[in-house]
Structures are given as C-alpha cells and as structure tokens.
Biotite code that builds the C-alpha atoms (Angstrom):
import biotite.structure as struc

atoms = struc.array([
    struc.Atom([0.000, 0.000, 0.000], chain_id="A", res_id=1, res_name="MET", atom_name="CA", element="C"),
    struc.Atom([1.297, 3.428, -0.940], chain_id="A", res_id=2, res_name="VAL", atom_name="CA", element="C"),
    struc.Atom([-1.452, 5.702, 0.363], chain_id="A", res_id=3, res_name="LYS", atom_name="CA", element="C"),
    struc.Atom([-4.875, 5.394, 1.981], chain_id="A", res_id=4, res_name="ARG", atom_name="CA", element="C"),
    struc.Atom([-7.370, 7.889, 0.568], chain_id="A", res_id=5, res_name="ASN", atom_name="CA", element="C"),
    struc.Atom([-9.978, 9.438, 2.872], chain_id="A", res_id=6, res_name="PRO", atom_name="CA", element="C"),
    struc.Atom([-13.350, 7.727, 2.739], chain_id="A", res_id=7, res_name="LEU", atom_name="CA", element="C"),
    struc.Atom([-16.376, 9.677, 1.486], chain_id="A", res_id=8, res_name="PRO", atom_name="CA", element="C"),
    struc.Atom([-18.610, 11.111, 4.176], chain_id="A", res_id=9, res_name="THR", atom_name="CA", element="C"),
    struc.Atom([-22.287, 10.335, 4.544], chain_id="A", res_id=10, res_name="GLY", atom_name="CA", element="C"),
    struc.Atom([-24.232, 7.171, 3.853], chain_id="A", res_id=11, res_name="ASN", atom_name="CA", element="C"),
    struc.Atom([-21.783, 5.221, 1.675], chain_id="A", res_id=12, res_name="THR", atom_name="CA", element="C"),
    struc.Atom([-20.813, 1.610, 1.070], chain_id="A", res_id=13, res_name="ASN", atom_name="CA", element="C"),
    struc.Atom([-17.088, 2.363, 0.471], chain_id="A", res_id=14, res_name="ILE", atom_name="CA", element="C"),
    struc.Atom([-15.013, 0.555, 3.116], chain_id="A", res_id=15, res_name="LEU", atom_name="CA", element="C"),
    struc.Atom([-11.478, 1.206, 1.882], chain_id="A", res_id=16, res_name="CYS", atom_name="CA", element="C"),
    struc.Atom([-9.771, 3.337, -0.791], chain_id="A", res_id=17, res_name="ASP", atom_name="CA", element="C"),
    struc.Atom([-6.029, 2.748, -1.290], chain_id="A", res_id=18, res_name="GLU", atom_name="CA", element="C"),
    struc.Atom([-3.326, 3.453, -3.855], chain_id="A", res_id=19, res_name="LEU", atom_name="CA", element="C"),
    struc.Atom([-1.146, 0.368, -4.327], chain_id="A", res_id=20, res_name="ILE", atom_name="CA", element="C"),
    struc.Atom([1.606, -1.233, -6.380], chain_id="A", res_id=21, res_name="TYR", atom_name="CA", element="C"),
    struc.Atom([1.526, -4.961, -7.030], chain_id="A", res_id=22, res_name="LEU", atom_name="CA", element="C"),
    struc.Atom([4.483, -6.596, -5.293], chain_id="A", res_id=23, res_name="SER", atom_name="CA", element="C"),
    struc.Atom([5.226, -9.947, -6.942], chain_id="A", res_id=24, res_name="SER", atom_name="CA", element="C"),
    struc.Atom([8.030, -10.066, -9.500], chain_id="A", res_id=25, res_name="SER", atom_name="CA", element="C"),
    struc.Atom([5.673, -11.060, -12.317], chain_id="A", res_id=26, res_name="ARG", atom_name="CA", element="C"),
    struc.Atom([3.188, -8.315, -11.382], chain_id="A", res_id=27, res_name="ALA", atom_name="CA", element="C"),
    struc.Atom([5.983, -5.720, -11.267], chain_id="A", res_id=28, res_name="LYS", atom_name="CA", element="C"),
    struc.Atom([6.977, -6.791, -14.770], chain_id="A", res_id=29, res_name="LYS", atom_name="CA", element="C"),
    struc.Atom([3.465, -6.820, -16.253], chain_id="A", res_id=30, res_name="GLU", atom_name="CA", element="C"),
    struc.Atom([1.844, -3.991, -14.262], chain_id="A", res_id=31, res_name="CYS", atom_name="CA", element="C"),
    struc.Atom([4.439, -1.548, -12.995], chain_id="A", res_id=32, res_name="ALA", atom_name="CA", element="C"),
    struc.Atom([2.066, 1.409, -12.609], chain_id="A", res_id=33, res_name="HIS", atom_name="CA", element="C"),
    struc.Atom([0.077, 2.445, -9.552], chain_id="A", res_id=34, res_name="MET", atom_name="CA", element="C"),
    struc.Atom([-3.407, 0.985, -9.054], chain_id="A", res_id=35, res_name="LEU", atom_name="CA", element="C"),
    struc.Atom([-6.333, 1.894, -6.901], chain_id="A", res_id=36, res_name="ARG", atom_name="CA", element="C"),
    struc.Atom([-7.881, -0.722, -4.592], chain_id="A", res_id=37, res_name="ARG", atom_name="CA", element="C"),
    struc.Atom([-11.407, 0.000, -3.411], chain_id="A", res_id=38, res_name="ILE", atom_name="CA", element="C"),
    struc.Atom([-13.453, -2.195, -1.084], chain_id="A", res_id=39, res_name="GLU", atom_name="CA", element="C"),
    struc.Atom([-17.217, -1.876, -1.488], chain_id="A", res_id=40, res_name="VAL", atom_name="CA", element="C"),
    struc.Atom([-19.895, -3.444, 0.680], chain_id="A", res_id=41, res_name="TYR", atom_name="CA", element="C"),
    struc.Atom([-22.638, -5.110, -1.394], chain_id="A", res_id=42, res_name="ASP", atom_name="CA", element="C"),
    struc.Atom([-25.773, -4.911, 0.761], chain_id="A", res_id=43, res_name="GLN", atom_name="CA", element="C"),
    struc.Atom([-27.841, -6.990, -1.650], chain_id="A", res_id=44, res_name="GLU", atom_name="CA", element="C"),
    struc.Atom([-25.608, -10.073, -1.279], chain_id="A", res_id=45, res_name="HIS", atom_name="CA", element="C"),
    struc.Atom([-24.028, -9.212, 2.114], chain_id="A", res_id=46, res_name="ASP", atom_name="CA", element="C"),
    struc.Atom([-20.430, -9.365, 0.901], chain_id="A", res_id=47, res_name="ARG", atom_name="CA", element="C"),
    struc.Atom([-17.386, -7.188, 0.323], chain_id="A", res_id=48, res_name="VAL", atom_name="CA", element="C"),
    struc.Atom([-16.234, -6.651, -3.263], chain_id="A", res_id=49, res_name="ILE", atom_name="CA", element="C"),
    struc.Atom([-12.675, -5.551, -4.022], chain_id="A", res_id=50, res_name="VAL", atom_name="CA", element="C"),
    struc.Atom([-12.252, -3.388, -7.128], chain_id="A", res_id=51, res_name="LEU", atom_name="CA", element="C"),
    struc.Atom([-8.896, -2.741, -8.828], chain_id="A", res_id=52, res_name="LEU", atom_name="CA", element="C"),
    struc.Atom([-8.640, 0.136, -11.269], chain_id="A", res_id=53, res_name="THR", atom_name="CA", element="C"),
    struc.Atom([-6.151, 2.493, -12.840], chain_id="A", res_id=54, res_name="ASN", atom_name="CA", element="C"),
    struc.Atom([-8.582, 5.439, -12.494], chain_id="A", res_id=55, res_name="HIS", atom_name="CA", element="C"),
    struc.Atom([-6.822, 7.496, -9.864], chain_id="A", res_id=56, res_name="LEU", atom_name="CA", element="C"),
    struc.Atom([-8.847, 10.695, -10.276], chain_id="A", res_id=57, res_name="GLU", atom_name="CA", element="C"),
    struc.Atom([-12.469, 9.507, -9.980], chain_id="A", res_id=58, res_name="PHE", atom_name="CA", element="C"),
    struc.Atom([-14.220, 9.425, -6.613], chain_id="A", res_id=59, res_name="ALA", atom_name="CA", element="C"),
    struc.Atom([-14.432, 5.971, -5.045], chain_id="A", res_id=60, res_name="ALA", atom_name="CA", element="C"),
    struc.Atom([-18.246, 6.093, -5.164], chain_id="A", res_id=61, res_name="SER", atom_name="CA", element="C"),
    struc.Atom([-18.103, 6.906, -8.913], chain_id="A", res_id=62, res_name="THR", atom_name="CA", element="C"),
    struc.Atom([-15.838, 3.924, -9.575], chain_id="A", res_id=63, res_name="ILE", atom_name="CA", element="C"),
    struc.Atom([-18.139, 1.705, -7.521], chain_id="A", res_id=64, res_name="SER", atom_name="CA", element="C"),
    struc.Atom([-21.152, 2.878, -9.537], chain_id="A", res_id=65, res_name="ARG", atom_name="CA", element="C"),
    struc.Atom([-19.334, 2.340, -12.872], chain_id="A", res_id=66, res_name="ILE", atom_name="CA", element="C"),
    struc.Atom([-18.493, -1.250, -11.910], chain_id="A", res_id=67, res_name="TYR", atom_name="CA", element="C"),
    struc.Atom([-22.067, -1.895, -10.732], chain_id="A", res_id=68, res_name="LYS", atom_name="CA", element="C"),
    struc.Atom([-23.536, -0.500, -13.966], chain_id="A", res_id=69, res_name="ASP", atom_name="CA", element="C"),
    struc.Atom([-21.051, -2.468, -16.051], chain_id="A", res_id=70, res_name="ARG", atom_name="CA", element="C"),
    struc.Atom([-22.008, -5.661, -14.218], chain_id="A", res_id=71, res_name="TRP", atom_name="CA", element="C"),
    struc.Atom([-25.718, -4.976, -14.922], chain_id="A", res_id=72, res_name="GLU", atom_name="CA", element="C"),
    struc.Atom([-24.891, -4.613, -18.636], chain_id="A", res_id=73, res_name="ILE", atom_name="CA", element="C"),
    struc.Atom([-22.971, -7.921, -18.540], chain_id="A", res_id=74, res_name="GLU", atom_name="CA", element="C"),
    struc.Atom([-25.973, -9.640, -16.942], chain_id="A", res_id=75, res_name="ILE", atom_name="CA", element="C"),
    struc.Atom([-28.304, -8.135, -19.549], chain_id="A", res_id=76, res_name="PHE", atom_name="CA", element="C"),
    struc.Atom([-26.235, -9.461, -22.461], chain_id="A", res_id=77, res_name="PHE", atom_name="CA", element="C"),
    struc.Atom([-25.856, -12.835, -20.735], chain_id="A", res_id=78, res_name="LYS", atom_name="CA", element="C"),
    struc.Atom([-29.661, -12.973, -20.520], chain_id="A", res_id=79, res_name="THR", atom_name="CA", element="C"),
    struc.Atom([-29.933, -12.240, -24.247], chain_id="A", res_id=80, res_name="ILE", atom_name="CA", element="C"),
    struc.Atom([-27.374, -14.926, -25.056], chain_id="A", res_id=81, res_name="LYS", atom_name="CA", element="C"),
    struc.Atom([-29.058, -17.558, -22.865], chain_id="A", res_id=82, res_name="GLN", atom_name="CA", element="C"),
    struc.Atom([-32.692, -16.951, -23.741], chain_id="A", res_id=83, res_name="HIS", atom_name="CA", element="C"),
    struc.Atom([-32.679, -15.892, -27.377], chain_id="A", res_id=84, res_name="LEU", atom_name="CA", element="C"),
    struc.Atom([-30.180, -18.572, -28.400], chain_id="A", res_id=85, res_name="LYS", atom_name="CA", element="C"),
    struc.Atom([-28.377, -16.510, -31.026], chain_id="A", res_id=86, res_name="ILE", atom_name="CA", element="C"),
    struc.Atom([-25.831, -18.946, -32.462], chain_id="A", res_id=87, res_name="LYS", atom_name="CA", element="C"),
    struc.Atom([-24.767, -17.169, -35.652], chain_id="A", res_id=88, res_name="THR", atom_name="CA", element="C"),
    struc.Atom([-25.534, -13.966, -37.473], chain_id="A", res_id=89, res_name="PHE", atom_name="CA", element="C"),
    struc.Atom([-27.606, -14.137, -40.651], chain_id="A", res_id=90, res_name="VAL", atom_name="CA", element="C"),
    struc.Atom([-25.590, -11.298, -42.204], chain_id="A", res_id=91, res_name="GLY", atom_name="CA", element="C"),
    struc.Atom([-22.057, -10.269, -41.313], chain_id="A", res_id=92, res_name="THR", atom_name="CA", element="C"),
    struc.Atom([-21.804, -6.734, -42.683], chain_id="A", res_id=93, res_name="SER", atom_name="CA", element="C"),
    struc.Atom([-21.617, -4.054, -39.974], chain_id="A", res_id=94, res_name="PRO", atom_name="CA", element="C"),
    struc.Atom([-25.171, -2.926, -40.759], chain_id="A", res_id=95, res_name="ASN", atom_name="CA", element="C"),
    struc.Atom([-26.557, -6.498, -40.677], chain_id="A", res_id=96, res_name="ALA", atom_name="CA", element="C"),
    struc.Atom([-24.915, -7.191, -37.308], chain_id="A", res_id=97, res_name="VAL", atom_name="CA", element="C"),
    struc.Atom([-26.276, -3.924, -35.871], chain_id="A", res_id=98, res_name="LYS", atom_name="CA", element="C"),
    struc.Atom([-29.793, -4.740, -37.098], chain_id="A", res_id=99, res_name="ILE", atom_name="CA", element="C"),
    struc.Atom([-29.635, -8.221, -35.544], chain_id="A", res_id=100, res_name="GLN", atom_name="CA", element="C"),
    struc.Atom([-28.320, -6.864, -32.233], chain_id="A", res_id=101, res_name="LEU", atom_name="CA", element="C"),
    struc.Atom([-31.025, -4.174, -32.115], chain_id="A", res_id=102, res_name="TRP", atom_name="CA", element="C"),
    struc.Atom([-33.648, -6.810, -32.904], chain_id="A", res_id=103, res_name="THR", atom_name="CA", element="C"),
    struc.Atom([-32.378, -8.995, -30.040], chain_id="A", res_id=104, res_name="ALA", atom_name="CA", element="C"),
    struc.Atom([-32.361, -6.015, -27.659], chain_id="A", res_id=105, res_name="LEU", atom_name="CA", element="C"),
    struc.Atom([-35.915, -5.063, -28.609], chain_id="A", res_id=106, res_name="ILE", atom_name="CA", element="C"),
    struc.Atom([-37.070, -8.688, -28.259], chain_id="A", res_id=107, res_name="ALA", atom_name="CA", element="C"),
    struc.Atom([-35.577, -9.166, -24.783], chain_id="A", res_id=108, res_name="ILE", atom_name="CA", element="C"),
    struc.Atom([-36.904, -5.803, -23.584], chain_id="A", res_id=109, res_name="LEU", atom_name="CA", element="C"),
    struc.Atom([-40.356, -6.694, -24.902], chain_id="A", res_id=110, res_name="PHE", atom_name="CA", element="C"),
    struc.Atom([-40.225, -10.078, -23.123], chain_id="A", res_id=111, res_name="LEU", atom_name="CA", element="C"),
    struc.Atom([-39.124, -8.464, -19.851], chain_id="A", res_id=112, res_name="LYS", atom_name="CA", element="C"),
    struc.Atom([-41.938, -5.922, -20.217], chain_id="A", res_id=113, res_name="TYR", atom_name="CA", element="C"),
    struc.Atom([-44.456, -8.743, -20.767], chain_id="A", res_id=114, res_name="MET", atom_name="CA", element="C"),
    struc.Atom([-43.155, -10.463, -17.625], chain_id="A", res_id=115, res_name="LYS", atom_name="CA", element="C"),
    struc.Atom([-43.550, -7.218, -15.680], chain_id="A", res_id=116, res_name="MET", atom_name="CA", element="C"),
    struc.Atom([-47.151, -6.737, -16.927], chain_id="A", res_id=117, res_name="LEU", atom_name="CA", element="C"),
    struc.Atom([-48.213, -10.232, -15.921], chain_id="A", res_id=118, res_name="SER", atom_name="CA", element="C"),
    struc.Atom([-50.000, -10.873, -12.650], chain_id="A", res_id=119, res_name="SER", atom_name="CA", element="C"),
    struc.Atom([-49.076, -14.580, -12.910], chain_id="A", res_id=120, res_name="TYR", atom_name="CA", element="C"),
    struc.Atom([-46.508, -14.977, -10.140], chain_id="A", res_id=121, res_name="ALA", atom_name="CA", element="C"),
    struc.Atom([-44.636, -18.029, -11.420], chain_id="A", res_id=122, res_name="HIS", atom_name="CA", element="C"),
    struc.Atom([-43.149, -16.561, -14.602], chain_id="A", res_id=123, res_name="TRP", atom_name="CA", element="C"),
    struc.Atom([-39.452, -16.862, -15.037], chain_id="A", res_id=124, res_name="SER", atom_name="CA", element="C"),
    struc.Atom([-38.083, -15.343, -18.215], chain_id="A", res_id=125, res_name="LEU", atom_name="CA", element="C"),
    struc.Atom([-37.158, -18.776, -19.587], chain_id="A", res_id=126, res_name="SER", atom_name="CA", element="C"),
    struc.Atom([-40.662, -20.169, -18.858], chain_id="A", res_id=127, res_name="ASN", atom_name="CA", element="C"),
    struc.Atom([-42.295, -17.161, -20.477], chain_id="A", res_id=128, res_name="LEU", atom_name="CA", element="C"),
    struc.Atom([-40.167, -17.566, -23.614], chain_id="A", res_id=129, res_name="ILE", atom_name="CA", element="C"),
    struc.Atom([-40.778, -21.332, -23.817], chain_id="A", res_id=130, res_name="ALA", atom_name="CA", element="C"),
    struc.Atom([-44.560, -21.023, -23.418], chain_id="A", res_id=131, res_name="LEU", atom_name="CA", element="C"),
    struc.Atom([-44.683, -18.067, -25.774], chain_id="A", res_id=132, res_name="LEU", atom_name="CA", element="C"),
    struc.Atom([-42.929, -20.165, -28.441], chain_id="A", res_id=133, res_name="ARG", atom_name="CA", element="C"),
    struc.Atom([-45.408, -22.975, -27.822], chain_id="A", res_id=134, res_name="PHE", atom_name="CA", element="C"),
    struc.Atom([-48.401, -20.630, -28.155], chain_id="A", res_id=135, res_name="ASN", atom_name="CA", element="C"),
    struc.Atom([-47.026, -18.489, -30.944], chain_id="A", res_id=136, res_name="LEU", atom_name="CA", element="C"),
    struc.Atom([-49.604, -19.514, -33.551], chain_id="A", res_id=137, res_name="PHE", atom_name="CA", element="C"),
    struc.Atom([-52.623, -19.789, -31.273], chain_id="A", res_id=138, res_name="THR", atom_name="CA", element="C"),
    struc.Atom([-55.368, -17.190, -31.231], chain_id="A", res_id=139, res_name="TYR", atom_name="CA", element="C"),
    struc.Atom([-55.298, -15.771, -27.704], chain_id="A", res_id=140, res_name="ARG", atom_name="CA", element="C"),
    struc.Atom([-55.602, -12.436, -26.012], chain_id="A", res_id=141, res_name="ASP", atom_name="CA", element="C"),
    struc.Atom([-52.057, -11.654, -24.870], chain_id="A", res_id=142, res_name="LEU", atom_name="CA", element="C"),
    struc.Atom([-53.041, -9.996, -21.580], chain_id="A", res_id=143, res_name="ASN", atom_name="CA", element="C"),
    struc.Atom([-55.326, -12.873, -20.613], chain_id="A", res_id=144, res_name="GLU", atom_name="CA", element="C"),
    struc.Atom([-52.657, -15.407, -21.532], chain_id="A", res_id=145, res_name="TRP", atom_name="CA", element="C"),
    struc.Atom([-49.963, -13.579, -19.520], chain_id="A", res_id=146, res_name="LEU", atom_name="CA", element="C"),
    struc.Atom([-52.151, -13.622, -16.412], chain_id="A", res_id=147, res_name="ASN", atom_name="CA", element="C"),
    struc.Atom([-53.508, -17.159, -16.850], chain_id="A", res_id=148, res_name="ASP", atom_name="CA", element="C"),
    struc.Atom([-51.278, -19.138, -19.247], chain_id="A", res_id=149, res_name="PRO", atom_name="CA", element="C"),
    struc.Atom([-52.768, -22.550, -18.504], chain_id="A", res_id=150, res_name="TYR", atom_name="CA", element="C"),
    struc.Atom([-56.372, -21.578, -19.204], chain_id="A", res_id=151, res_name="ASN", atom_name="CA", element="C"),
    struc.Atom([-57.825, -23.202, -22.346], chain_id="A", res_id=152, res_name="THR", atom_name="CA", element="C"),
    struc.Atom([-58.317, -20.557, -25.030], chain_id="A", res_id=153, res_name="PRO", atom_name="CA", element="C"),
    struc.Atom([-61.652, -19.886, -26.621], chain_id="A", res_id=154, res_name="LEU", atom_name="CA", element="C"),
    struc.Atom([-61.838, -21.683, -29.934], chain_id="A", res_id=155, res_name="SER", atom_name="CA", element="C"),
    struc.Atom([-62.886, -19.885, -33.092], chain_id="A", res_id=156, res_name="LEU", atom_name="CA", element="C"),
    struc.Atom([-66.058, -20.995, -34.864], chain_id="A", res_id=157, res_name="PRO", atom_name="CA", element="C"),
    struc.Atom([-65.377, -23.671, -37.468], chain_id="A", res_id=158, res_name="GLU", atom_name="CA", element="C"),
    struc.Atom([-66.716, -21.551, -40.324], chain_id="A", res_id=159, res_name="ASP", atom_name="CA", element="C"),
    struc.Atom([-64.480, -18.620, -39.449], chain_id="A", res_id=160, res_name="PHE", atom_name="CA", element="C"),
    struc.Atom([-62.306, -17.652, -42.406], chain_id="A", res_id=161, res_name="GLN", atom_name="CA", element="C"),
    struc.Atom([-59.884, -14.769, -42.498], chain_id="A", res_id=162, res_name="LEU", atom_name="CA", element="C"),
    struc.Atom([-60.027, -12.734, -45.686], chain_id="A", res_id=163, res_name="CYS", atom_name="CA", element="C"),
    struc.Atom([-57.206, -11.033, -47.520], chain_id="A", res_id=164, res_name="LEU", atom_name="CA", element="C"),
    struc.Atom([-58.039, -7.478, -48.601], chain_id="A", res_id=165, res_name="PRO", atom_name="CA", element="C"),
    struc.Atom([-59.020, -7.210, -52.258], chain_id="A", res_id=166, res_name="GLY", atom_name="CA", element="C"),
    struc.Atom([-59.839, -10.923, -52.704], chain_id="A", res_id=167, res_name="LEU", atom_name="CA", element="C"),
    struc.Atom([-63.512, -10.677, -51.832], chain_id="A", res_id=168, res_name="GLY", atom_name="CA", element="C"),
    struc.Atom([-65.480, -12.113, -48.939], chain_id="A", res_id=169, res_name="GLN", atom_name="CA", element="C"),
    struc.Atom([-65.241, -15.869, -48.479], chain_id="A", res_id=170, res_name="GLN", atom_name="CA", element="C"),
    struc.Atom([-67.357, -18.007, -46.189], chain_id="A", res_id=171, res_name="GLN", atom_name="CA", element="C"),
    struc.Atom([-66.853, -21.483, -44.814], chain_id="A", res_id=172, res_name="GLY", atom_name="CA", element="C"),
    struc.Atom([-63.886, -23.772, -44.965], chain_id="A", res_id=173, res_name="GLY", atom_name="CA", element="C"),
])
C-alpha cells in the first residue's frame, strides 16, 4: 500500500480506498504502474467486493457505480445470449450485425416488459419464452394469456375464415 485515501462522508458503502503497487516479481513486470484498490460493501448479497482500477482521479463512489452498472450490462447481455439462443448472425456486414443486435435487444426488452405486466406470479423469463414459443400460432388475447397461461383458449367458430383485402369475402372452410 502506498497511500490510503480518505473515505467519502455520509451514507456510503465504500469501506477502503487505497493506492497500491503490485508486489510480486511477475506483477511488477506486467503492471508496474500504480493501481487503486477499493473495497465496497454489497448490501444486496451481504459481501465485500474488491475493485482494482487504474482510475486514480475519480471518486471511489463513482468507480463503484461504474463497476455496478457495467455488471448490470454484462448480466443483460448474458440474458440475451441464454434466452434468445443466437448462435450465428444471418448477415455479417456491420449494418446487418447492428440490425440483428437491435432486434435482439428489442425482443428481450419486450419479453421483460411482458413479464412485468403479468400478474401470474410463477413466470421466469425462460418459462415465459418457452410457453410463448409454444403458443405463438394460437389465437389468444395476450393480456389474458400472460395472467392465466394454462387456461384453455376460446376456440374460433369452425366456419371462421380470415379474408385477404381485395380478394372478396369468403365463407366457410
């Protein structure tokens, strides 16, 4: 330890803020510059997290917030990767990749919004996605389905026929 920085005043979760050099011979060779070691108390999981950074000018609370936000972004993209099962890109040009990433972001945000709207308490995101895939081509009211997914849907009358505009009215099957 080279120097201990003063801790921020007020209601904070910063436990320690130090300037350090790594001491092993390999570390001295690969990282000879000064680092900042910050200990943060994570109330949500009741643990202490140690952060190492080369940002010497930022406040310790700012660094803590940056790491927390970055971790939330990592979790968000992990969720996309796990639930949307994107194995390969259809197109590989920069524009095609951007379109596919935006589509995935919109899809996962829409699914999370659907989960939030639902009053059905047992939805996990993976269950919602699986049942949504299963019911994709069924005629159901989305709000009713979200709140009661195991209810049998109303069936359409047998003589119900959808019409395409401009092709005239058709009846029966």
